[in-house]
C-alpha positions as a Markdown table, in Angstrom:
| # | Residue | x | y | z |
|---|---|---|---|---|
| 1 | Met | -20.4 | 25.3 | 128.7 |
| 2 | Ile | -23.6 | 26.9 | 127.5 |
| 3 | Thr | -25.6 | 28.4 | 130.6 |
| 4 | Ser | -29.0 | 30.1 | 130.6 |
| 5 | Arg | -31.6 | 31.1 | 133.0 |
| 6 | Arg | -34.7 | 30.5 | 130.8 |
| 7 | Gly | -34.8 | 27.0 | 131.5 |
| 8 | Gly | -33.8 | 23.8 | 130.2 |
| 9 | Gln | -35.6 | 23.8 | 126.8 |
| 10 | Ala | -34.0 | 27.1 | 125.9 |
| 11 | Thr | -30.6 | 26.1 | 127.0 |
| 12 | Ala | -31.0 | 22.7 | 124.7 |
| 13 | Val | -32.2 | 25.0 | 121.6 |
| 14 | Glu | -29.4 | 27.3 | 122.2 |
| 15 | Gly | -26.9 | 24.6 | 122.5 |
| 16 | Ala | -27.9 | 22.8 | 119.1 |
| 17 | Ser | -27.6 | 26.2 | 117.3 |
| 18 | Ser | -23.9 | 26.9 | 118.6 |
| 19 | Glu | -23.2 | 23.0 | 117.6 |
| 20 | Arg | -24.4 | 23.9 | 114.3 |
| 21 | Arg | -22.6 | 27.1 | 113.8 |
| 22 | Asn | -19.4 | 25.4 | 114.9 |
| 23 | Tyr | -19.9 | 22.6 | 112.8 |
| 24 | Asp | -20.5 | 24.7 | 109.7 |
| 25 | Glu | -17.4 | 27.1 | 110.6 |
| 26 | Ala | -15.4 | 23.9 | 110.8 |
| 27 | Leu | -16.7 | 22.8 | 107.5 |
| 28 | Arg | -15.9 | 26.3 | 105.8 |
| 29 | Leu | -12.4 | 26.0 | 107.3 |
| 30 | Leu | -12.0 | 22.3 | 105.9 |
| 31 | Met | -13.4 | 22.8 | 102.7 |
| 32 | Gly | -11.2 | 25.9 | 102.0 |
| 33 | Leu | -8.0 | 23.8 | 102.0 |
| 34 | Pro | -6.7 | 22.2 | 98.7 |
| 35 | Asp | -8.9 | 19.4 | 97.8 |
| 36 | Phe | -7.4 | 16.8 | 95.2 |
| 37 | Glu | -10.4 | 14.7 | 95.7 |
| 38 | Arg | -12.9 | 17.1 | 94.4 |
| 39 | Ser | -10.1 | 18.9 | 92.2 |
| 40 | Ser | -11.8 | 22.1 | 93.0 |
| 41 | Asn | -9.0 | 24.0 | 95.0 |
| 42 | His | -5.8 | 23.3 | 94.3 |
| 43 | Pro | -4.0 | 25.6 | 92.0 |
| 44 | Gly | -0.3 | 25.8 | 92.5 |
| 45 | His | -0.6 | 23.2 | 95.2 |
| 46 | Ser | 2.6 | 20.6 | 95.7 |
| 47 | Gly | 2.2 | 17.4 | 94.5 |
| 48 | Phe | 1.7 | 14.1 | 96.6 |
| 49 | His | 3.8 | 13.3 | 99.1 |
| 50 | Leu | 4.2 | 12.5 | 103.0 |
| 51 | Glu | 5.8 | 15.1 | 104.4 |
| 52 | Arg | 3.3 | 17.5 | 105.5 |
| 53 | Met | 1.5 | 14.5 | 107.4 |
| 54 | Arg | 4.9 | 13.7 | 109.0 |
| 55 | Leu | 5.0 | 17.4 | 110.4 |
| 56 | Ile | 1.7 | 17.5 | 111.8 |
| 57 | Leu | 1.9 | 14.3 | 113.5 |
| 58 | Asp | 5.2 | 14.7 | 115.1 |
| 59 | Arg | 3.4 | 17.6 | 116.5 |
| 60 | Leu | 0.5 | 15.9 | 117.8 |
| 61 | Ser | 2.9 | 13.4 | 119.4 |
| 62 | Arg | 2.3 | 10.7 | 116.7 |
| 63 | Pro | -1.2 | 9.5 | 117.2 |
| 64 | His | -1.1 | 7.3 | 114.3 |
| 65 | Leu | 0.8 | 5.0 | 116.1 |
| 66 | Ala | -1.4 | 4.9 | 119.2 |
| 67 | Ala | -3.3 | 1.5 | 118.0 |
| 68 | Pro | -3.0 | -1.6 | 115.8 |
| 69 | Thr | -3.5 | -1.0 | 112.5 |
| 70 | Val | -5.2 | -2.7 | 109.5 |
| 71 | His | -4.3 | -0.6 | 106.3 |
| 72 | Val | -6.5 | -1.1 | 103.4 |
| 73 | Ala | -5.7 | -0.1 | 99.5 |
| 74 | Gly | -7.1 | -1.3 | 96.4 |
| 75 | Thr | -9.3 | -0.1 | 93.5 |
| 76 | Asp | -12.6 | -1.8 | 94.3 |
| 77 | Gly | -14.0 | -3.2 | 97.3 |
| 78 | Lys | -11.5 | -1.6 | 99.7 |
| 79 | Gly | -14.2 | 0.2 | 101.6 |
| 80 | Ser | -16.6 | -2.5 | 102.1 |
| 81 | Thr | -13.4 | -5.1 | 103.2 |
| 82 | Ala | -12.4 | -2.2 | 105.6 |
| 83 | Ala | -16.0 | -2.1 | 106.8 |
| 84 | Met | -16.1 | -6.0 | 107.4 |
| 85 | Val | -12.6 | -6.2 | 109.0 |
| 86 | Ala | -13.9 | -3.2 | 111.5 |
| 87 | Ser | -17.2 | -5.2 | 112.0 |
| 88 | Ile | -15.3 | -8.6 | 112.9 |
| 89 | Leu | -13.2 | -6.6 | 115.5 |
| 90 | Ser | -16.1 | -4.9 | 117.0 |
| 91 | Ala | -17.9 | -8.4 | 117.2 |
| 92 | Gln | -15.0 | -9.6 | 119.3 |
| 93 | Gly | -15.3 | -6.6 | 121.8 |
| 94 | Tyr | -12.8 | -4.4 | 120.7 |
| 95 | Arg | -13.1 | -0.7 | 120.1 |
| 96 | Val | -12.7 | -0.2 | 116.7 |
| 97 | Gly | -11.8 | 3.2 | 114.9 |
| 98 | Leu | -12.6 | 3.2 | 111.1 |
| 99 | Tyr | -11.3 | 5.9 | 108.5 |
| 100 | Thr | -12.9 | 5.8 | 105.3 |
| 101 | Ser | -13.3 | 7.8 | 102.0 |
| 102 | Pro | -15.4 | 9.6 | 100.6 |
| 103 | His | -18.4 | 9.9 | 102.4 |
| 104 | Leu | -22.1 | 9.4 | 101.0 |
| 105 | His | -24.1 | 12.1 | 102.9 |
| 106 | Ser | -22.2 | 13.8 | 105.7 |
| 107 | Val | -18.3 | 14.2 | 106.3 |
| 108 | Thr | -18.6 | 12.8 | 109.8 |
| 109 | Glu | -19.1 | 9.5 | 108.1 |
| 110 | Arg | -15.2 | 9.4 | 107.3 |
| 111 | Ile | -14.6 | 9.1 | 111.2 |
| 112 | Arg | -16.3 | 6.4 | 113.2 |
| 113 | Val | -15.8 | 4.6 | 116.5 |
| 114 | Gly | -17.8 | 1.3 | 116.9 |
| 115 | Met | -19.1 | 2.1 | 113.3 |
| 116 | Glu | -20.8 | 5.2 | 114.7 |
| 117 | Pro | -19.8 | 8.5 | 112.7 |
| 118 | Ile | -18.1 | 11.1 | 114.9 |
| 119 | Gly | -20.6 | 13.6 | 116.4 |
| 120 | Arg | -20.8 | 17.0 | 114.7 |
| 121 | Gly | -19.5 | 18.7 | 118.0 |
| 122 | Asp | -16.9 | 16.6 | 118.4 |
| 123 | Phe | -16.1 | 16.6 | 114.9 |
| 124 | Ala | -15.9 | 20.7 | 114.8 |
| 125 | Ala | -14.0 | 20.5 | 118.4 |
| 126 | Leu | -11.5 | 18.3 | 116.7 |
| 127 | Leu | -10.9 | 20.4 | 113.8 |
| 128 | Phe | -10.5 | 23.6 | 115.8 |
| 129 | Arg | -8.0 | 22.0 | 118.2 |
| 130 | Leu | -5.8 | 20.6 | 115.2 |
| 131 | Trp | -6.3 | 24.0 | 113.1 |
| 132 | Pro | -3.3 | 25.6 | 114.8 |
| 133 | His | -1.2 | 22.9 | 114.3 |
| 134 | Ala | -2.4 | 22.9 | 110.2 |
| 135 | Leu | -1.3 | 26.6 | 110.1 |
| 136 | Trp | 2.2 | 25.8 | 111.8 |
| 137 | Val | 2.7 | 23.2 | 108.9 |
| 138 | Glu | 1.9 | 25.8 | 106.1 |
| 139 | Arg | 3.8 | 28.7 | 107.9 |
| 140 | Glu | 7.0 | 27.0 | 109.2 |
| 141 | Gly | 7.3 | 23.8 | 106.6 |
| 142 | Ser | 8.2 | 23.9 | 103.2 |
| 143 | Tyr | 5.5 | 22.2 | 101.1 |
| 144 | Gly | 2.5 | 24.5 | 101.5 |
| 145 | Pro | -0.8 | 24.0 | 102.9 |
| 146 | Met | -2.1 | 20.8 | 104.2 |
| 147 | Ser | -4.9 | 19.4 | 102.0 |
| 148 | Phe | -8.4 | 18.6 | 102.9 |
| 149 | Phe | -7.5 | 14.7 | 102.9 |
| 150 | Glu | -4.7 | 15.2 | 105.0 |
| 151 | Met | -6.4 | 17.1 | 107.5 |
| 152 | Met | -9.1 | 14.5 | 107.9 |
| 153 | Thr | -6.4 | 11.6 | 108.0 |
| 154 | Ala | -4.8 | 13.9 | 111.1 |
| 155 | Met | -8.0 | 14.4 | 112.7 |
| 156 | Ser | -9.1 | 10.9 | 112.3 |
| 157 | Phe | -5.9 | 9.5 | 114.2 |
| 158 | Asp | -6.0 | 12.3 | 116.6 |
| 159 | His | -9.7 | 11.2 | 117.5 |
| 160 | Phe | -9.1 | 7.4 | 117.5 |
| 161 | Arg | -6.0 | 8.1 | 120.3 |
| 162 | Glu | -8.4 | 10.4 | 122.2 |
| 163 | Arg | -11.1 | 7.6 | 122.3 |
| 164 | Arg | -8.3 | 5.0 | 123.0 |
| 165 | Val | -9.8 | 2.3 | 120.4 |
| 166 | Asp | -8.0 | -1.0 | 120.1 |
| 167 | Phe | -7.6 | -1.3 | 116.5 |
| 168 | Gln | -7.7 | 1.2 | 113.8 |
| 169 | Val | -9.0 | 0.2 | 110.2 |
| 170 | Val | -7.6 | 2.8 | 107.7 |
| 171 | Glu | -8.9 | 2.8 | 104.2 |
| 172 | Val | -6.4 | 4.4 | 101.6 |
| 173 | Gly | -7.7 | 7.5 | 99.8 |
| 174 | Leu | -6.0 | 7.4 | 96.3 |
| 175 | Gly | -3.0 | 4.9 | 95.4 |
| 176 | Gly | -1.2 | 4.0 | 98.5 |
| 177 | Arg | 2.6 | 4.9 | 98.1 |
| 178 | Leu | 2.2 | 8.5 | 98.7 |
| 179 | Asp | -1.3 | 8.5 | 100.2 |
| 180 | Ser | -1.8 | 10.5 | 103.3 |
| 181 | Thr | -2.7 | 7.3 | 105.5 |
| 182 | Asn | 0.9 | 5.7 | 104.3 |
| 183 | Val | 2.4 | 6.8 | 107.8 |
| 184 | Val | 1.0 | 4.1 | 109.8 |
| 185 | Glu | 2.9 | 0.8 | 111.0 |
| 186 | Pro | 0.0 | -1.7 | 110.1 |
| 187 | Glu | -0.2 | -5.4 | 111.6 |
| 188 | Val | -1.6 | -6.1 | 108.6 |
| 189 | Ser | -1.7 | -4.6 | 105.0 |
| 190 | Val | -4.6 | -5.6 | 102.8 |
| 191 | Ile | -4.7 | -4.9 | 99.0 |
| 192 | Thr | -8.0 | -5.4 | 97.3 |
| 193 | Pro | -8.6 | -6.0 | 93.6 |
| 194 | Val | -6.7 | -3.6 | 91.5 |
| 195 | Ser | -8.2 | -2.0 | 88.4 |
| 196 | Leu | -8.1 | 0.9 | 86.0 |
| 197 | Asp | -9.0 | 3.8 | 87.6 |
| 198 | His | -7.4 | 7.5 | 88.1 |
| 199 | Val | -4.9 | 6.6 | 85.6 |
| 200 | Ala | -3.8 | 10.0 | 85.0 |
| 201 | Thr | -2.4 | 10.4 | 88.6 |
| 202 | Leu | -1.7 | 6.6 | 89.1 |
| 203 | Gly | -0.7 | 5.3 | 85.7 |
| 204 | Gly | -2.4 | 3.9 | 82.7 |
| 205 | Thr | -1.6 | 0.3 | 83.3 |
| 206 | Leu | -2.5 | -2.4 | 85.9 |
| 207 | Ala | 1.4 | -2.9 | 86.7 |
| 208 | Leu | 1.7 | 0.6 | 87.4 |
| 209 | Ile | -1.5 | 1.1 | 89.4 |
| 210 | Ala | -0.6 | -2.2 | 91.6 |
| 211 | Gly | 2.8 | -0.7 | 92.3 |
| 212 | Glu | 1.1 | 2.3 | 93.8 |
| 213 | Lys | -1.2 | 0.2 | 95.7 |
| 214 | Ala | 1.9 | -1.9 | 97.2 |
| 215 | Gly | 3.7 | 1.2 | 98.3 |
| 216 | Ile | 1.4 | 0.3 | 101.7 |
| 217 | Ile | 3.4 | -3.1 | 102.3 |
| 218 | Lys | 5.9 | -2.5 | 105.1 |
| 219 | Gln | 9.2 | -4.4 | 105.9 |
| 220 | Gly | 8.2 | -7.6 | 107.3 |
| 221 | Arg | 4.7 | -6.8 | 108.1 |
| 222 | Pro | 2.1 | -9.5 | 106.8 |
| 223 | Val | 0.2 | -8.7 | 103.5 |
| 224 | Val | -3.3 | -10.2 | 102.5 |
| 225 | Met | -4.0 | -9.8 | 98.5 |
| 226 | Ala | -7.5 | -10.6 | 97.3 |
| 227 | Pro | -7.8 | -12.1 | 93.9 |
| 228 | Gln | -6.2 | -10.0 | 91.2 |
| 229 | Arg | -5.6 | -10.1 | 87.6 |
| 230 | Glu | -2.0 | -11.7 | 87.1 |
| 231 | Glu | -0.4 | -8.2 | 86.1 |
| 232 | Ala | -1.6 | -6.6 | 89.4 |
| 233 | Ala | -0.4 | -10.0 | 91.3 |
| 234 | Glu | 2.9 | -9.9 | 89.8 |
| 235 | Val | 3.9 | -6.5 | 91.2 |
| 236 | Val | 2.3 | -7.2 | 94.7 |
| 237 | Arg | 4.1 | -10.4 | 95.1 |
| 238 | Arg | 7.6 | -8.8 | 93.8 |
| 239 | Val | 6.9 | -6.1 | 96.4 |
| 240 | Ala | 6.2 | -8.3 | 99.4 |
| 241 | Ser | 9.3 | -10.3 | 98.6 |
| 242 | Glu | 11.6 | -7.2 | 98.3 |
| 243 | Arg | 10.2 | -6.0 | 101.7 |
| 244 | Ser | 10.3 | -9.7 | 103.6 |
| 245 | Ala | 6.4 | -9.3 | 103.9 |
| 246 | Pro | 4.8 | -12.5 | 104.4 |
| 247 | Leu | 2.2 | -12.6 | 101.7 |
| 248 | Met | -1.1 | -14.3 | 102.0 |
| 249 | Glu | -3.0 | -14.9 | 98.7 |
| 250 | Val | -6.9 | -15.1 | 98.9 |
| 251 | Ala | -7.2 | -16.9 | 95.6 |
| 252 | Ala | -4.5 | -19.4 | 96.7 |
| 253 | Gly | -5.2 | -19.7 | 100.4 |
| 254 | Met | -8.9 | -19.8 | 100.5 |
| 255 | Thr | -12.0 | -21.3 | 99.1 |
| 256 | Trp | -15.7 | -20.5 | 99.0 |
| 257 | Arg | -18.9 | -21.4 | 97.6 |
| 258 | Thr | -22.1 | -19.5 | 97.6 |
| 259 | Val | -25.1 | -21.8 | 99.1 |
| 260 | Glu | -27.9 | -18.9 | 98.6 |
| 261 | Ala | -28.1 | -15.6 | 97.1 |
| 262 | Asp | -31.1 | -13.5 | 97.1 |
| 263 | Ala | -32.0 | -9.7 | 97.9 |
| 264 | Gly | -31.2 | -10.0 | 101.4 |
| 265 | Gly | -27.7 | -11.0 | 100.7 |
| 266 | Ala | -25.7 | -14.4 | 100.5 |
| 267 | Arg | -24.9 | -17.3 | 102.6 |
| 268 | Phe | -21.7 | -19.2 | 102.0 |
| 269 | Arg | -19.1 | -21.4 | 103.1 |
| 270 | Leu | -15.7 | -20.4 | 103.2 |
| 271 | Cys | -12.5 | -22.6 | 104.3 |
| 272 | Gly | -9.5 | -20.4 | 105.1 |
| 273 | Ala | -6.1 | -21.1 | 106.6 |
| 274 | Arg | -7.5 | -21.6 | 110.3 |
| 275 | Gly | -10.6 | -23.6 | 109.8 |
| 276 | Ser | -13.8 | -23.4 | 108.0 |
| 277 | Tyr | -16.8 | -20.8 | 108.4 |
| 278 | Asp | -20.6 | -20.8 | 107.8 |
| 279 | Leu | -21.1 | -17.2 | 106.9 |
| 280 | Arg | -24.0 | -14.9 | 105.7 |
| 281 | Thr | -23.4 | -11.3 | 104.5 |
| 282 | Arg | -25.9 | -8.5 | 103.6 |
| 283 | Leu | -24.1 | -7.1 | 101.4 |
| 284 | Leu | -24.9 | -8.0 | 97.6 |
| 285 | Gly | -23.1 | -9.6 | 94.9 |
| 286 | Ala | -20.3 | -12.2 | 94.4 |
| 287 | His | -17.7 | -9.5 | 94.6 |
| 288 | Gln | -18.9 | -9.0 | 98.4 |
| 289 | Val | -18.4 | -13.0 | 99.0 |
| 290 | Glu | -14.9 | -12.2 | 97.7 |
| 291 | Asn | -14.4 | -9.2 | 100.0 |
| 292 | Ala | -15.7 | -11.2 | 102.9 |
| 293 | Ala | -13.2 | -13.9 | 102.2 |
| 294 | Thr | -10.3 | -10.9 | 102.1 |
| 295 | Ala | -11.5 | -9.5 | 105.3 |
| 296 | Val | -11.4 | -13.2 | 106.9 |
| 297 | Ala | -7.8 | -13.5 | 105.4 |
| 298 | Ala | -6.9 | -10.3 | 107.4 |
| 299 | Ala | -8.6 | -11.6 | 110.5 |
| 300 | Glu | -6.7 | -14.7 | 110.6 |
| 301 | Thr | -3.5 | -12.9 | 110.0 |
| 302 | Leu | -4.0 | -10.9 | 113.0 |
| 303 | Val | -5.0 | -14.2 | 115.0 |
| 304 | Glu | -1.5 | -15.5 | 113.9 |
| 305 | Arg | -0.1 | -12.4 | 115.4 |
| 306 | Gly | -1.3 | -12.9 | 118.7 |
| 307 | Phe | -4.8 | -11.1 | 118.6 |
| 308 | Ala | -7.7 | -13.0 | 119.9 |
| 309 | Leu | -10.6 | -13.4 | 117.3 |
| 310 | Ser | -13.0 | -16.3 | 117.6 |
| 311 | Pro | -14.7 | -17.9 | 114.8 |
| 312 | Glu | -18.0 | -16.9 | 116.1 |
| 313 | Ser | -17.0 | -13.1 | 116.0 |
| 314 | Ile | -15.7 | -13.5 | 112.5 |
| 315 | Ala | -19.2 | -14.8 | 111.5 |
| 316 | Ala | -21.1 | -12.2 | 113.4 |
| 317 | Gly | -18.9 | -9.6 | 112.0 |
| 318 | Ile | -19.4 | -10.5 | 108.3 |
| 319 | Glu | -23.4 | -10.8 | 109.0 |
| 320 | Arg | -23.4 | -7.4 | 110.7 |
| 321 | Ala | -21.1 | -5.4 | 108.2 |
| 322 | Glu | -22.9 | -2.6 | 106.5 |
| 323 | Trp | -21.8 | -0.5 | 103.7 |
| 324 | Pro | -24.6 | 1.9 | 102.2 |
| 325 | Gly | -24.4 | 3.1 | 98.7 |
| 326 | Arg | -22.9 | -0.3 | 97.4 |
| 327 | Leu | -26.0 | -2.4 | 95.5 |
| 328 | Gln | -28.3 | -0.9 | 98.1 |
| 329 | Ala | -31.8 | -1.3 | 97.8 |
| 330 | Leu | -33.9 | 1.4 | 98.9 |
| 331 | Ser | -37.3 | -0.2 | 98.4 |
| 332 | Asp | -38.1 | -3.8 | 97.6 |
| 333 | Ala | -41.6 | -3.4 | 96.2 |
| 334 | Gly | -42.9 | -1.8 | 93.0 |
| 335 | Pro | -40.7 | -0.5 | 91.4 |
| 336 | Leu | -37.4 | -1.7 | 92.9 |
| 337 | Leu | -35.0 | 1.3 | 93.9 |
| 338 | Val | -31.2 | 0.4 | 93.8 |
| 339 | Val | -28.1 | 2.5 | 94.2 |
| 340 | Asp | -24.4 | 1.7 | 93.4 |
| 341 | Gly | -21.4 | 3.7 | 93.2 |
| 342 | Ala | -19.8 | 1.7 | 90.5 |
| 343 | His | -17.5 | 4.3 | 88.6 |
| 344 | Asn | -15.2 | 2.2 | 86.6 |
| 345 | Pro | -15.5 | -0.6 | 84.4 |
| 346 | Ala | -14.6 | -3.3 | 86.7 |
| 347 | Ala | -17.3 | -2.1 | 89.3 |
| 348 | Ala | -19.9 | -2.0 | 86.5 |
| 349 | Arg | -19.3 | -5.5 | 85.2 |
| 350 | Arg | -19.5 | -6.8 | 88.7 |
| 351 | Leu | -22.7 | -4.4 | 89.2 |
| 352 | Val | -24.5 | -6.2 | 86.2 |
| 353 | Gln | -23.5 | -9.7 | 87.4 |
| 354 | Ala | -24.9 | -8.6 | 91.0 |
| 355 | Val | -28.2 | -7.0 | 89.9 |
| 356 | Arg | -29.0 | -10.1 | 87.7 |
| 357 | Ala | -28.2 | -12.6 | 90.6 |
| 358 | His | -30.0 | -10.8 | 93.5 |
| 359 | Phe | -33.2 | -9.3 | 91.8 |
| 360 | Glu | -36.0 | -9.9 | 89.3 |
| 361 | Phe | -37.1 | -7.3 | 87.4 |
| 362 | Glu | -38.9 | -6.3 | 84.0 |
| 363 | Arg | -36.8 | -3.5 | 82.8 |
| 364 | Val | -34.2 | -1.1 | 84.2 |
| 365 | Ile | -34.5 | 2.7 | 84.3 |
| 366 | Leu | -30.8 | 3.8 | 84.8 |
| 367 | Val | -30.1 | 6.9 | 86.5 |
| 368 | Val | -26.7 | 7.7 | 85.8 |
| 369 | Gly | -23.9 | 10.4 | 86.0 |
| 370 | Ser | -20.4 | 10.4 | 86.0 |
| 371 | Leu | -17.4 | 12.3 | 87.5 |
| 372 | Gly | -14.4 | 14.0 | 85.3 |
| 373 | Gly | -11.4 | 11.6 | 85.3 |
| 374 | His | -13.5 | 8.3 | 85.2 |
| 375 | Ala | -13.8 | 5.9 | 82.3 |
| 376 | Ala | -17.5 | 6.6 | 81.9 |
| 377 | Arg | -17.8 | 5.5 | 78.4 |
| 378 | Asp | -16.6 | 1.9 | 79.3 |
| 379 | Val | -18.8 | 1.8 | 82.4 |
| 380 | Leu | -21.9 | 2.6 | 80.1 |
| 381 | Ala | -20.7 | -0.2 | 77.9 |
| 382 | His | -20.9 | -2.7 | 80.8 |
| 383 | Leu | -24.4 | -1.1 | 81.8 |
| 384 | Ala | -25.8 | -1.6 | 78.4 |
| 385 | Gly | -25.7 | -5.3 | 79.1 |
| 386 | Leu | -29.1 | -4.5 | 81.3 |
| 387 | Ser | -30.9 | -3.1 | 78.0 |
| 388 | Pro | -31.8 | 0.2 | 80.2 |
| 389 | Ala | -33.7 | 3.1 | 79.4 |
| 390 | Val | -31.1 | 6.3 | 80.4 |
| 391 | Val | -32.0 | 8.9 | 82.7 |
| 392 | Ala | -28.5 | 11.1 | 82.4 |
| 393 | Val | -28.1 | 13.4 | 85.6 |
| 394 | Arg | -25.5 | 15.4 | 87.0 |
| 395 | Ser | -24.3 | 15.3 | 90.7 |
| 396 | Arg | -23.6 | 18.3 | 92.8 |
| 397 | His | -20.0 | 17.0 | 93.1 |
| 398 | Pro | -17.5 | 19.7 | 91.6 |
| 399 | Arg | -16.3 | 17.0 | 89.1 |
| 400 | Ser | -19.3 | 16.3 | 87.9 |
| 401 | Val | -20.0 | 15.9 | 84.0 |
| 402 | Ala | -22.8 | 17.6 | 82.5 |
| 403 | Ala | -26.0 | 15.5 | 81.9 |
| 404 | Ser | -25.8 | 16.3 | 78.4 |
| 405 | Val | -22.5 | 14.9 | 77.7 |
| 406 | Val | -23.5 | 11.5 | 79.8 |
| 407 | Ala | -26.3 | 11.4 | 77.5 |
| 408 | Glu | -24.3 | 11.4 | 74.1 |
| 409 | Ser | -22.1 | 8.8 | 75.7 |
| 410 | Ala | -24.9 | 6.7 | 76.3 |
| 411 | Arg | -26.5 | 7.4 | 72.7 |
| 412 | Glu | -22.8 | 6.3 | 71.0 |
| 413 | Met | -23.2 | 3.0 | 73.2 |
| 414 | Gly | -26.6 | 2.2 | 71.4 |
| 415 | Leu | -28.8 | 3.1 | 74.5 |
| 416 | Arg | -32.2 | 4.6 | 74.6 |
| 417 | Val | -31.9 | 7.8 | 76.5 |
| 418 | Val | -35.3 | 8.9 | 78.0 |
| 419 | Gly | -34.3 | 12.1 | 80.2 |
| 420 | Glu | -31.4 | 14.6 | 80.7 |
| 421 | His | -31.6 | 16.4 | 84.1 |
| 422 | Glu | -28.9 | 18.7 | 85.8 |
| 423 | Val | -30.2 | 17.8 | 89.3 |
| 424 | Val | -30.1 | 14.0 | 90.4 |
| 425 | Ala | -33.3 | 14.7 | 92.3 |
| 426 | Glu | -35.2 | 15.8 | 89.1 |
| 427 | Gly | -34.1 | 12.8 | 87.1 |
| 428 | Val | -35.1 | 10.2 | 90.2 |
| 429 | Glu | -38.5 | 12.1 | 89.9 |
| 430 | Trp | -38.4 | 11.4 | 86.2 |
| 431 | Ala | -37.4 | 7.7 | 86.2 |
| 432 | Leu | -40.0 | 6.9 | 89.1 |
| 433 | Asp | -42.7 | 8.5 | 86.6 |
| 434 | Met | -41.8 | 6.4 | 84.1 |
| 435 | Ala | -41.4 | 3.0 | 86.1 |
| 436 | Arg | -43.9 | 0.3 | 86.5 |
| 437 | Gly | -44.3 | -2.0 | 89.3 |
| 438 | Gly | -41.9 | -4.6 | 88.0 |
| 439 | Asp | -39.3 | -2.4 | 87.0 |
| 440 | Met | -36.0 | -1.6 | 88.8 |
| 441 | Val | -34.8 | 2.4 | 89.0 |
| 442 | Leu | -31.1 | 1.8 | 89.4 |
| 443 | Gly | -29.1 | 4.9 | 90.3 |
| 444 | Thr | -25.1 | 4.8 | 89.4 |
| 445 | Gly | -21.9 | 6.1 | 87.7 |
| 446 | Ser | -20.7 | 7.8 | 90.8 |
| 447 | Leu | -21.2 | 7.7 | 94.6 |
| 448 | Ser | -22.4 | 11.0 | 94.7 |
| 449 | Val | -25.5 | 9.9 | 92.3 |
| 450 | Ala | -26.0 | 6.9 | 94.6 |
| 451 | Ala | -25.8 | 9.3 | 97.7 |
| 452 | Glu | -28.3 | 11.7 | 95.9 |
| 453 | Met | -30.8 | 9.5 | 94.7 |
| 454 | Thr | -30.9 | 8.2 | 98.4 |
| 455 | Glu | -31.6 | 11.6 | 100.0 |
| 456 | Lys | -34.2 | 12.3 | 97.4 |
| 457 | Val | -36.1 | 8.9 | 98.0 |
| 458 | Arg | -35.5 | 8.9 | 101.9 |
| 459 | Gly | -36.1 | 12.6 | 102.5 |
| 460 | Met | -32.9 | 13.3 | 103.6 |
| 461 | Glu | -31.3 | 17.1 | 104.0 |
| 462 | Pro | -28.2 | 17.0 | 102.1 |
| 463 | Glu | -25.2 | 18.3 | 103.5 |
| 464 | Leu | -24.0 | 21.0 | 101.3 |
| 465 | Tyr | -20.7 | 23.0 | 101.0 |
| 466 | Pro | -21.1 | 26.5 | 99.5 |
| 467 | Ser | -17.6 | 26.9 | 99.3 |
| 468 | Leu | -17.0 | 24.2 | 96.4 |
| 469 | Arg | -18.0 | 25.2 | 92.9 |
| 470 | Arg | -18.0 | 23.2 | 89.6 |
| 471 | Pro | -16.1 | 24.5 | 86.9 |
| 472 | Arg | -18.1 | 26.3 | 84.1 |
| 473 | Asp | -16.9 | 23.7 | 81.6 |
| 474 | Pro | -17.2 | 20.2 | 82.9 |
| 475 | Ile | -15.2 | 19.1 | 80.0 |
| 476 | Glu | -12.0 | 21.0 | 81.0 |
| 477 | Gly | -9.5 | 19.0 | 83.2 |
| 478 | Gly | -9.6 | 15.8 | 81.4 |
| 479 | Val | -13.2 | 14.7 | 81.6 |
| 480 | Asn | -12.9 | 10.9 | 80.4 |
| 481 | Ile | -16.4 | 10.1 | 79.1 |
């Protein structure tokens, strides 16, 4: 506890300064761990497996088993679906822990209780408390140091146990079978739409990727499958059958009809396994209505397993759910400013459909960047349907691709490139200077672009990680653009 004889104001300032120093030190330690997510610090690190997670969780007395779990995997919509499930549970009155990735503006966003991110002081204290255990895993285990994502996952489980949550909703980071979160014993597993992404790690076909996602299905535990392409659906059905896991197929077991859609969201009628619901979501796009149906299916499955969830809580949870950076309007008047984290072809296709369904505009000025390993050429092919003027940018993300490379790919798609900027904020300024009252400025291509555009427009101070560096040549390391 900080004490001072100089009065309450001095003590408060001193306390805030100490908290910031502790948080910065926690970030320094955390960002120094091997990091597959940013591919900036993992030379020689051993491959994906669950052994390090099991070691540290055993030392922490298995906090991941302290609360009933909803485990969410998939390629597209898993964050939104997880947020909706958490919102439904919260509306019923449960204390809910939500673990998601990546973050938009601060790493604290990944660990939430009651939808509120963990505070910086609590985050630092949590990291410092678990750090000796991480060092033990590195020293005594035979699998090398823990990764950034493994440490975050262990922190989330320990925090949720400490806060005595009634439920934890856990989003898979990458894949599923060997993801650090795949140590839970879920009340229900959820698999959102599977598409081609991270093919170098997960495989180059829908079937291979679906096999990795289906790795979260546990023996005898129910699984909810969102509408899928048949190649992926067949894999999920097979794995569910092999593990005697009751399978709820949203496409077969539920129907829904959109009643109204505008810039404020959508109203829709949903008929589920346990009844009908008149619902409203503030999340934009037909795909978010589909995600809502998947979240309701998960909620109904929890009811079947004996948990209390009223139709009123389901409706309230869907309406209250928020998930920034996904087709989010930052302004609704002259010009429109919209951000979306679409980074693969399927997400880009849905983005184009949703933009046309929810907004009116004269032309689109596209502020677009990409990360290495994402199918940016195919993303741009879908975005070309908006006939945009293109401002190519590069985000701060260590895997970000040079603006010149993005611009060249856009030109190959027949798009008109009107600007190239190595800083997202500068590209946003350029786009706004060009825009007229009826235009839309759309920031997309990666969640990092959406985050940095939001920070620029809203005057937010970014959370910077000095220890993370971009490689000199962004094309090295399998940039797929």
